[in-house]
NUTIPA-334216 format. One record per residue (C-alpha): chain; x, y, z; residue in three letters. Coordinates in Angstrom, 3 decimals. Each point is the difference from the previous one (the first is absolute). Example, Ala and Ser with C-alpha at 12.3 -4.5 7.8 and 13.67 -1.06 7.14 Angstrom:
REM residues 2
   kette         px         py         pz   rest
       A     12.300     -4.500      7.800    Ala
       A      1.370      3.440     -0.660    Ser
This chain:
REM residues 388
   kette         px         py         pz   rest
       A    118.399     -4.048    -75.108    Met
       A      1.489      2.188     -2.687    Ser
       A      2.855      2.461      0.182    Asn
       A      1.473     -0.988     -3.353    Ser
       A      0.313      1.216     -3.521    Ile
       A     -2.869     -2.244     -1.053    Gln
       A     -3.076     -0.230      2.196    Gly
       A     -2.760     -2.581      0.171    Tyr
       A     -3.417     -0.075     -1.546    Ser
       A     -3.056      0.242      2.260    Ile
       A     -0.421     -3.729     -0.460    Phe
       A      3.595     -0.479      1.126    Gly
       A     -0.613      1.943      3.172    Tyr
       A     -3.123     -2.036      0.599    Gly
       A      1.900     -3.249     -0.396    Glu
       A      2.590      1.100      2.530    Met
       A     -2.667      0.982      2.551    Ile
       A     -1.891     -3.250     -0.631    Ser
       A      3.075     -2.181      0.619    Asp
       A     -0.606     -1.082      3.597    Ser
       A      3.391     -1.695      0.317    Ser
       A      1.561      3.463     -0.474    Arg
       A     -2.596      2.423      1.316    Ile
       A     -0.809     -1.673      3.363    Glu
       A      3.632      0.038      1.247    Pro
       A      0.344      3.613     -1.136    Tyr
       A     -3.186      0.957      1.886    Val
       A      1.230     -1.838      3.094    Ala
       A      3.353      1.800     -0.145    Ala
       A     -1.671      3.381     -0.495    Leu
       A     -2.441     -0.672      2.861    Thr
       A      2.899     -0.807      2.327    Ala
       A      2.018      3.025     -1.124    Ala
       A     -2.450      2.907      0.024    Val
       A     -0.759      1.599      3.339    Lys
       A     -2.561      2.780      0.625    Pro
       A      1.427      3.318     -1.120    Gly
       A      2.721     -1.499     -2.217    Asp
       A      1.172      1.514     -3.281    Ile
       A      0.194     -2.570     -2.821    Val
       A      1.685      0.060     -3.379    Leu
       A     -1.043     -2.372     -2.738    Glu
       A      2.211     -0.167     -3.065    Ile
       A     -1.929     -1.265     -3.005    Gly
       A     -3.521      0.423      1.346    Thr
       A     -1.701     -1.074     -3.186    Gly
       A     -3.730      0.389      0.584    Thr
       A      0.536      0.856      3.675    Gly
       A     -0.822     -3.228      1.809    Phe
       A      2.748      0.026      2.624    Phe
       A     -0.279      3.802      0.473    Ala
       A     -3.654     -0.344      0.902    Val
       A      0.662     -2.941      2.344    Leu
       A      2.746      2.001      1.761    Ala
       A     -2.621      2.670      0.767    Cys
       A     -2.403     -2.601      1.246    Gln
       A      2.709     -1.378      2.272    Phe
       A      0.500      3.386      1.630    Gly
       A      2.495      1.972     -2.128    Ala
       A     -0.295      3.761      0.417    Arg
       A      1.571      0.697     -3.384    Lys
       A      0.843     -2.110     -3.056    Val
       A      2.222      1.049     -2.884    Tyr
       A     -0.923     -2.167     -2.981    Ala
       A      2.412      0.169     -2.947    Ile
       A     -0.814     -1.327     -3.424    Glu
       A      1.318      1.120     -3.436    Pro
       A     -2.797     -1.717     -1.951    Asp
       A     -3.317      1.621     -0.857    Asp
       A     -1.633     -2.654      2.203    Ala
       A      0.591      2.512      2.778    Ile
       A     -3.179      1.742     -1.207    Gly
       A     -1.947     -3.124      0.851    Val
       A      1.775     -0.137      3.369    Ala
       A     -1.266      3.486      0.847    Arg
       A     -3.578     -1.112     -0.642    Gln
       A      0.593     -3.141      2.041    Val
       A      1.089      2.225      2.890    Ala
       A     -3.161      2.111     -0.346    Ile
       A     -2.163     -3.101     -0.109    Asp
       A      1.632     -1.229      3.217    Asn
       A     -0.318      3.364      1.785    His
       A      3.717      0.537      0.499    Cys
       A      0.917      2.406     -2.796    Ala
       A      0.848      2.658      2.577    Asp
       A      2.743     -2.232      1.474    Lys
       A      1.684     -1.071     -3.236    Ile
       A      2.218      2.213     -2.135    Glu
       A      0.391     -1.535     -3.435    Phe
       A      3.158      0.876     -1.933    Ile
       A      0.321     -0.990     -3.656    Gln
       A      3.730     -0.456     -0.492    Ala
       A      2.858     -2.393      0.584    Leu
       A      0.907     -0.103      3.676    Ser
       A      3.628      0.873     -0.795    Thr
       A     -1.135      3.258     -1.601    Gln
       A     -1.992      1.481      2.864    Ile
       A      0.510      1.415      3.494    Asp
       A     -2.276     -0.310      3.018    Leu
       A     -0.544      2.673      2.655    Pro
       A      0.517     -2.531      2.805    Glu
       A      1.385     -3.435      0.705    Gln
       A     -2.257     -3.049      0.356    Val
       A     -0.529     -2.748      2.586    Asp
       A     -0.805     -2.758     -2.521    Val
       A      1.281     -0.611     -3.515    Leu
       A     -1.877     -2.601     -2.099    Ile
       A      0.598     -1.078     -3.597    Ser
       A     -0.143     -2.828     -2.462    Asp
       A      2.070      0.935     -3.024    Leu
       A      1.023     -3.524     -0.956    Arg
       A     -0.437     -1.630     -3.372    Gly
       A      0.046     -3.763     -0.390    Val
       A      3.412      0.285      1.626    Ile
       A      0.670      2.693      2.614    Pro
       A      2.850      1.408     -2.070    Leu
       A     -2.260      2.061     -2.218    His
       A      0.596      3.435     -1.565    Gln
       A      0.833      2.544      2.757    Tyr
       A     -1.472     -2.019      2.882    His
       A      3.115     -0.125      2.139    Leu
       A      0.973      3.611     -0.627    Ala
       A     -3.515      1.259      0.795    Ala
       A     -0.170     -1.896      3.306    Ile
       A      3.455      1.109      1.074    Ala
       A     -0.719      3.638     -0.877    Asp
       A     -3.322     -0.004      1.868    Ala
       A      1.518     -1.652      3.069    Arg
       A      2.804      2.543      0.198    Lys
       A     -2.012      3.143     -0.682    Arg
       A     -3.492     -0.680      1.288    Phe
       A      0.019     -2.680      2.740    Leu
       A      0.456      1.135      3.592    Lys
       A      2.797     -1.618      2.026    Pro
       A     -1.527     -3.176      1.390    Gly
       A     -2.842      0.160     -2.532    Gly
       A     -1.643     -3.150     -1.384    Ile
       A      0.672     -1.198     -3.489    Gln
       A     -2.138     -2.430     -2.001    Ile
       A      1.408     -2.243     -1.467    Pro
       A      3.171     -0.778      1.938    Leu
       A      1.658     -2.638     -2.134    Gln
       A     -0.258     -2.204     -3.083    Asp
       A      1.959     -3.238     -0.461    Thr
       A      0.353     -1.093     -3.601    Ile
       A      0.210     -3.733     -0.754    Trp
       A      1.139     -1.970     -3.019    Val
       A     -0.520     -3.578     -1.117    Ser
       A      0.360     -2.210     -3.097    Leu
       A     -3.237     -0.755     -1.838    Val
       A     -1.072     -2.818     -2.294    Ser
       A     -3.031      0.874     -2.091    Asp
       A      0.071     -1.345     -3.561    Arg
       A     -3.475      1.261     -0.982    Asp
       A      0.601      3.583      1.069    Tyr
       A      3.467      0.077     -1.554    Tyr
       A     -1.385     -1.250     -3.292    His
       A     -2.868      2.487      0.051    Gln
       A      2.172      3.067      0.679    Lys
       A      3.453     -0.782     -1.352    Tyr
       A     -0.391     -2.603     -2.771    Leu
       A     -3.411      0.515     -1.564    Ser
       A     -0.499      1.622     -2.434    Pro
       A      3.697      0.657     -0.613    Trp
       A      0.916     -3.637     -0.552    Ala
       A     -3.267     -1.172     -1.535    Asp
       A      0.202      1.817     -3.352    Ala
       A     -3.742      0.808     -0.185    Pro
       A     -1.325     -0.089     -3.577    His
       A      3.535     -0.869     -1.087    Gly
       A      1.504      3.273      1.195    Cys
       A      3.343     -0.401      1.795    Ile
       A      0.064      2.256      3.054    Leu
       A      3.018     -1.317      1.872    Thr
       A      1.711      3.417     -0.133    Ala
       A     -2.497      1.216      2.611    Asn
       A      0.984     -2.552      2.590    Arg
       A      3.265      1.668      0.958    Gln
       A     -2.064      2.912      1.371    Phe
       A     -2.616     -2.230      1.659    Ala
       A      2.533     -1.946      2.057    Ile
       A      1.401      3.268      1.416    Asn
       A     -3.378      1.113      1.308    Thr
       A     -1.526     -0.953      3.362    Trp
       A     -3.729     -0.230      0.616    His
       A     -2.457      0.177      2.872    Arg
       A     -1.233     -3.516      0.633    His
       A     -1.607     -2.104      2.713    Tyr
       A      2.479     -2.767      0.641    Ile
       A     -1.431     -3.212      1.470    Gln
       A      1.924     -1.280      3.037    Pro
       A      0.380     -3.491     -1.462    Asp
       A      1.960      1.578     -2.894    Arg
       A      2.898      0.956      2.264    Leu
       A      2.970     -2.314     -0.468    Leu
       A      1.998      1.159      3.024    Val
       A     -0.392      1.745      3.319    Glu
       A     -0.191      3.804     -0.427    Pro
       A      2.905      2.154      1.025    Gln
       A      0.147      3.642      1.076    Val
       A      1.303      2.296     -2.720    Trp
       A     -0.334      3.356      1.836    Ala
       A     -1.484      1.568      3.115    Thr
       A     -1.251      3.550     -0.227    Leu
       A     -0.142      1.772      3.355    Asp
       A     -1.975      3.158     -0.633    Tyr
       A      1.075      1.554      3.297    Thr
       A      3.576      0.291     -1.329    Thr
       A      1.678      1.618     -2.956    Asp
       A     -0.225     -2.411     -2.934    Leu
       A      2.063      0.015     -3.168    Ala
       A     -2.251      0.005     -3.082    Pro
       A      1.746     -2.989     -1.529    Asn
       A      0.238     -3.613      1.230    Ala
       A      1.976     -3.104     -0.920    Lys
       A      0.167     -3.480      1.466    Gly
       A      1.078     -3.551     -0.824    Thr
       A     -1.814     -3.163      1.013    Met
       A      1.237     -3.586     -0.429    Thr
       A     -1.941     -3.251      0.210    Trp
       A      1.011     -3.625     -0.122    Thr
       A     -2.801     -1.901     -1.697    Ile
       A     -1.647     -2.669      2.191    Glu
       A     -2.637     -1.183     -2.490    Arg
       A      0.193     -0.140     -3.759    Ser
       A     -2.119      2.262     -2.187    Gly
       A      0.057      2.643     -2.689    Thr
       A      0.657      3.638      0.853    Ile
       A     -1.854      2.490     -2.212    His
       A      0.371      3.187      1.982    Gly
       A      0.661      1.896      3.206    Ile
       A     -2.764      1.081      2.343    Gly
       A      0.184      3.107      2.175    Val
       A     -2.319      1.204      2.774    Trp
       A      0.092      1.819      3.331    Phe
       A     -1.048     -0.191      3.657    Asp
       A     -1.113      3.346      1.457    Ala
       A      0.246      1.120      3.628    Ile
       A     -2.381      2.923      0.516    Leu
       A      0.261      0.207      3.808    Ala
       A      1.050     -2.256      2.845    Ala
       A     -1.787     -3.295     -0.543    Gly
       A     -1.954      1.310     -2.991    Ile
       A      0.856     -0.792     -3.621    Gly
       A     -0.876     -1.927     -3.147    Phe
       A      1.646     -1.921     -2.826    Ser
       A     -0.541     -0.585     -3.685    Asn
       A      1.914     -3.347      0.176    Ala
       A     -1.304     -2.792     -2.242    Pro
       A     -1.267     -1.981      3.002    Asp
       A     -2.144      2.905      1.211    Arg
       A     -3.401      1.131     -1.347    Pro
       A      0.312      1.908     -3.277    Asn
       A      0.928      3.593      0.629    Cys
       A     -0.489      3.050     -2.268    Ile
       A      3.753      0.169     -0.629    Tyr
       A      0.353     -3.512     -1.423    Gly
       A      3.538     -1.323     -0.345    Asn
       A      2.819      0.922     -2.354    Ala
       A      0.900     -2.686     -2.525    Trp
       A      3.380      0.294     -1.714    Met
       A      0.530     -2.569     -2.763    Pro
       A      3.129     -1.897     -0.849    Leu
       A      1.351      0.229     -3.551    Ser
       A     -0.698     -3.696     -0.347    Glu
       A     -1.513     -2.630      2.334    Pro
       A      2.664     -2.045      1.829    Val
       A     -0.362     -3.601      1.173    Glu
       A      1.287     -0.314      3.550    Leu
       A      1.268     -3.162      1.657    Glu
       A      0.529     -0.661      3.684    Val
       A      3.310      1.541      1.048    Gly
       A      0.037      2.675     -2.707    Asp
       A      0.868      3.478      1.223    Arg
       A     -1.939      3.123     -1.062    Val
       A      1.397      3.462      0.621    Cys
       A     -2.160      3.075     -0.656    Val
       A      1.256      3.574      0.231    Thr
       A     -2.848      2.532     -0.025    Leu
       A      0.640      3.708     -0.340    Gln
       A     -2.267      3.076     -0.102    Ala
       A      1.272      3.412     -1.126    Asn
       A     -2.127      3.143     -0.012    Leu
       A      0.499      1.675     -3.388    Val
       A     -2.156      3.008     -0.779    Gly
       A     -3.521     -0.580      1.196    Asp
       A      0.142     -3.753      0.633    Asp
       A      2.175     -3.035      0.599    Tyr
       A      2.073     -2.047     -2.366    Ile
       A      0.012     -3.608      1.244    Trp
       A      2.839     -2.386     -0.776    Thr
       A      0.105     -3.692      0.807    Trp
       A      2.893     -2.382     -0.636    Gln
       A     -0.575     -3.719      0.416    Thr
       A      2.739     -2.642      0.046    Gln
       A     -0.640     -3.720      0.294    Val
       A      2.830     -2.470      0.654    Thr
       A     -0.196     -3.783      0.270    Thr
       A      0.192     -1.836      3.267    Gly
       A      2.597     -2.384     -1.349    Ala
       A      2.328      2.755     -1.234    Asp
       A     -0.409      3.476      1.519    Pro
       A      2.172      1.409     -2.818    Glu
       A     -2.381     -1.238     -2.669    Gln
       A     -2.583      2.619     -1.010    Leu
       A     -3.429     -1.239     -1.027    Lys
       A     -1.255      3.524     -0.553    Ala
       A      1.248      3.573      0.255    Asp
       A     -2.641      2.683     -0.742    Phe
       A      0.360      3.761      0.321    Lys
       A     -3.284      1.836     -0.377    Gln
       A     -1.171      3.544      0.583    Ser
       A     -3.048      2.168     -0.543    Thr
       A      2.387      2.365     -1.778    Phe
       A     -0.163     -2.456     -2.897    Phe
       A     -3.743     -0.465      0.287    Gly
       A     -0.893      2.825     -2.387    Glu
       A      1.027      0.292     -3.669    Pro
       A      2.302      2.913     -0.688    Arg
       A      0.803      0.983     -3.574    Ser
       A      3.521      1.099     -1.017    Pro
       A     -1.428      3.508     -0.421    Gln
       A     -1.270      0.016      3.563    Thr
       A      3.305     -1.237      1.394    Leu
       A      1.886      2.597     -2.036    Gln
       A     -2.117      2.760      1.549    Lys
       A      1.024     -1.235      3.464    Gln
       A      3.713      0.290     -0.770    Ser
       A      1.978      2.740      1.744    Asp
       A      1.322      0.981     -3.471    Arg
       A     -3.445      0.557     -1.468    Tyr
       A     -0.833      3.639     -0.807    Ile
       A     -3.764      0.407      0.286    Pro
       A     -2.085      2.432     -1.996    Thr
       A     -3.371      1.232      1.181    Met
       A     -3.029     -1.265     -1.935    Asn
       A     -3.347      1.726     -0.263    Glu
       A     -1.356     -1.683      3.144    Ala
       A      2.944      1.357      1.949    Gly
       A     -0.518      3.480     -1.376    Lys
       A     -3.665     -0.099      1.013    Ile
       A      0.803     -1.120      3.536    Asp
       A      2.736      2.660      0.284    Leu
       A     -2.445      2.628     -1.194    Asn
       A     -2.497     -1.026      2.668    Ile
       A      2.582     -0.128      2.788    Leu
       A      1.362      3.425     -0.944    Asn
       A     -3.528      1.381     -0.032    Ser
       A     -0.656     -1.512      3.447    Met
       A      3.166      1.658      1.289    Thr
       A     -1.251      3.280     -1.402    Ala
       A     -3.223     -0.383      1.987    Gly
       A     -2.424     -0.469     -2.902    Lys
       A     -3.344     -1.758      0.467    Ser
       A     -0.785     -3.360     -1.582    Leu
       A     -2.479      1.684     -2.343    Gly
       A      2.575      2.528     -1.236    Asp
       A      2.572     -2.781     -0.506    Ile
       A     -2.523     -2.084     -1.939    Ala
       A     -0.827      2.900     -2.326    His
       A      3.721      0.555     -0.544    Gln
       A      0.476     -3.638     -0.960    Leu
       A     -2.759      0.063     -2.636    Thr
       A      1.769      2.910     -1.688    His
       A      3.561     -1.356      0.219    Gln
       A     -0.796     -3.690     -0.636    Phe
       A     -3.228     -0.029     -2.047    Pro
       A      0.691     -3.407     -1.551    Asp
       A      0.231     -1.561      3.479    Arg
       A     -2.801      1.921      1.696    Phe
       A     -2.957      0.646     -2.311    Ala
       A     -2.257      1.105      2.850    Thr
       A      0.320      1.885      3.280    Ile
       A     -1.438     -2.982      1.847    Ala
       A      2.731     -2.334     -1.246    Lys
       A      2.717      2.489      0.919    Ala
       A     -1.547      0.612      3.425    Leu
       A     -0.207     -3.710      0.793    Ser
       A      3.678     -0.512     -0.889    Tyr
       A      1.108      3.081      1.939    Thr
       A     -1.974     -0.995      3.073    Ala
       A      1.597     -3.460      0.123    Lys
       A      3.489      1.428     -0.222    Leu
       A     -0.793      2.687      2.541    Ala
       A     -1.302     -2.622      2.421    Gln
       A      3.295     -1.825     -0.240    Lys
       A      2.177      3.032      0.688    Tyr
       A     -2.116      2.197      2.266    Ser
């Protein structure tokens, strides 16, 4: 459920477990996969739900990996379900650990709203190569990502026009809109809002080596007039042979929702118009930059453009000239006080000092920042947790 930089809240884990459209297919796939005596690996165990079920289904040993502190709750869940002796909980990212043996079953759900999410693909590929026995079972097997054109005036106005175009209390806020229209949101798209038949954008086969980035182009010829406000994205999951689920608009609402990517401006479409969408996802740092280009041409004259929008989440956040300057390859950085504090802590960790000794050292060297031992210890512990 979580093997990412940012975990879920307890309520988030609860919502995922309560979502029957997701959980029941996963339970069915795990039931079919686990045989008595099997060794199971769960990446992103969260509060330990699937790890406990694997034991109940006959697993001899379960390795449950979770970087979030929710793993402490998972340990208690295992005790409460009388299987703590069969589960080894490991608080780390799966790519940063080794196991003493290979496993028979690998289960995970590291998706976001869209399966291309943080290090999802890399984590699955790494676990399959290093931990799964030849011929072992992998859950899920495949995700197919779909795209369609969406008409939803009310939602578009709520998210991408108001308040930026409404000038509340006479204050002009239109400068904000350029960032809003380059940001996608989780939404539940109604099936009657789809203007065209969905098309496949990408298929992710988790049993093969997958590149982290994806790009695809879809083209539609409009068969009924309407106004396009955005692009909808969702996926169909295959967990095992004959077992899967979907967060498509025509299926019961699923915890993932759908991705809604706005157009820069609504476009009126007539029968015969041609809409071409190129969608691209590039993993940069810890997460993806999404880019979508939309071109609309008239049916009467294919050379005549009605709209040509180029949008990207890269432009969805304000960046000051000072921030951009600091990202230039010519910029010569100087260390501020926060950097000196962190360097001091890391050097002390390397020297083998305890957190208490480091905290006392900070109060002497940076008294304006750390007025008390407790404040210094709290800061030191957080940094140590990140790098130890």
